[in-house]
C-alpha positions, -999 to 999 in steps of 0.1 A, spaced: -183 562 472 -212 584 464 -217 617 481 -250 625 496 -243 662 500 -236 686 528 -235 670 563 -237 634 553 -208 610 548 -207 593 515 -223 559 510 -197 532 510 -200 498 495 -205 479 529 -233 504 537 -250 499 503 -249 461 507 -267 464 541 -295 486 526 -296 462 496 -302 433 518 -328 451 541 -348 465 512 -350 431 495 -361 415 528 -387 441 535 -401 447 499 -387 422 476 -370 450 457 -335 441 445 -312 472 441 -284 463 417 -250 481 420 -261 506 394 -288 517 419 -264 533 443 -270 567 431 -308 562 434 -304 550 470 -284 581 478 -309 605 462 -339 588 478 -326 586 513 -303 617 518 -332 640 526 -346 617 551 -312 613 568 -309 651 571 -345 654 584 -335 629 614 -303 649 620 -281 619 613 -246 621 597 -241 589 578 -260 561 560 -247 537 586 -264 558 613 -297 557 594 -293 519 589 -289 515 627 -319 539 633 -341 516 610 -330 484 624 -327 490 662 -362 479 669 -371 512 684 -384 529 652 -407 504 634 -424 533 615 -391 542 599 -390 509 580 -422 520 563 -407 555 556 -376 538 541 -398 518 516 -419 548 509 -388 567 499 -373 539 478 -405 528 457 -410 544 424 -446 553 417 -449 565 381 -483 557 366 -512 570 346 -548 564 338 -555 536 314 -519 525 312 -513 496 288 -543 505 266 -543 471 248 -550 454 280 -581 477 285 -591 469 250 -590 433 257 -610 436 289 -636 457 272 -639 441 238 -632 404 246 -638 397 283 -668 418 290 -690 404 262 -679 369 272 -688 374 309 -721 392 302 -731 361 279 -720 337 306 -740 356 332 -771 357 309 -767 319 305 -766 314 342 -730 300 342 -715 328 362 -727 352 388 -731 389 382 -702 398 402 -667 410 393 -639 412 417 -606 429 406 -574 436 424 -549 462 416 -519 448 435 -495 477 432 -520 506 429 -495 534 435 -513 568 436 -546 553 425 -548 557 387 -548 520 380 -576 509 403 -597 540 392 -593 531 356 -603 495 363 -633 507 383 -644 530 354 -642 503 328 -659 477 349 -688 499 361 -694 509 325 -696 475 311 -711 459 342 -736 483 355 -756 480 389 -787 488 369 -783 455 351 -779 436 383 -740 436 385 -717 441 416 -683 454 411 -655 453 437 -620 466 433 -592 461 458 -564 484 457 -531 475 475 -496 489 478 -466 485 501 -463 524 504 -485 540 529 -477 575 513 -491 567 480 -520 548 494 -530 580 511 -528 599 478 -549 572 461 -576 573 488 -578 611 484 -587 603 447 -576 639 436 -555 647 406 -545 676 384 -570 685 357 -541 681 333 -545 644 337 -579 643 323 -567 638 287 -556 603 298 -593 593 305 -618 584 277 -643 612 274 -674 591 283 -657 579 316 -645 614 323 -680 627 320 -696 600 340 -672 592 368 -649 623 375 -658 655 393 -642 688 383 -630 710 411 -643 745 418 -629 775 438 -596 765 453 -598 731 436 -605 745 401 -573 730 387 -582 695 402 -604 666 395 -617 639 419 -631 605 415 -669 606 419 -689 588 446 -696 557 425 -659 551 419 -649 558 456 -676 534 468 -663 506 445 -626 508 456 -612 494 489 -577 503 499 -553 483 520 -515 483 527 -499 450 515 -464 438 509 -463 414 479 -435 396 495 -453 390 528 -459 354 540 -496 358 537 -521 380 517 -552 390 538 -572 397 507 -593 367 500 -593 349 466 -616 343 437 -605 374 417 -616 377 381 -588 401 374 -555 408 390 -534 437 378 -497 436 389 -480 458 365 -445 473 364 -435 459 398 -419 426 390 -392 444 372 -378 455 406 -377 417 419 -350 391 413 -360 359 396 -369 339 428 -390 367 442 -408 373 409 -417 335 406 -429 334 442 -452 365 438 -465 354 404 -473 319 417 -491 334 447 -510 359 427 -523 332 403 -535 312 433 -558 341 442 -575 340 408 -609 325 402 -608 293 380 -612 315 348 -596 346 364 -567 365 346 -534 381 357 -523 413 339 -485 421 339 -466 451 326 -453 451 291 -418 449 303 -425 419 324 -427 382 315 -430 347 331 -402 333 310 -380 311 330 -405 302 357 -406 265 365 -444 264 364 -454 287 336 -490 300 334 -508 300 301 -505 330 280 -539 344 269 -526 373 250 -491 389 255 -489 401 292 -521 384 303 -521 351 319 -544 324 333 -538 301 363 -540 270 340 -506 257 336 -491 246 302 
């Protein structure tokens, strides 16, 4: 058993299995046996805040039907939200150096509209959708007749609130290419002098929405040119991963692309999408 500290009875195997099943049902996240310490660390503070004495008492609190908001709080505490601006730089190089010229040429030839729709399907605290918006607005400017829309979703309401605030430490500025930093980000003054905020053009481009990738339906529309779902599938078991990937591919435009994280793959899926470059896939099946 793992101790949760003063005032809370240690987590036993039966309780861990209860939370394991609940978290997988609610979020698609599968906690293996080696994640017991993580569960204890993430939930202990919340259990103490509620004045409860055990993990079993917290499980009953979450599942008794009287506290639906606590299920959201549970997922907020379990999810890991480590991210940065322009993560996976090779993917952004592919977007800017290969896709952007192709799409501009197609638009000039009249074979595609001057509209780009992108979805950051696990947006965390907002660095990913802001990076996508910066890149797209730079290469597909409104002055040239382009319309750019970026949807940002996450299961965690807590990180969505942070993402919508669009405020970060100025220390993160080094992750952003200088030309984008100058054009799209605002430097704080006064009490906010150590902060930077996404400018109005970025904030107008991104729409935020709470969404569980394991939900029965996605109320986001379809026809996306780009879907980024990076460093999320590593928390799913094989069946859940295949289910999510299949549904994301189904939301793409005919020539749209799905971007996964470098530690993720579609190997072993019954219907494998076509690899465009490593970690980038089209909906066309092999």
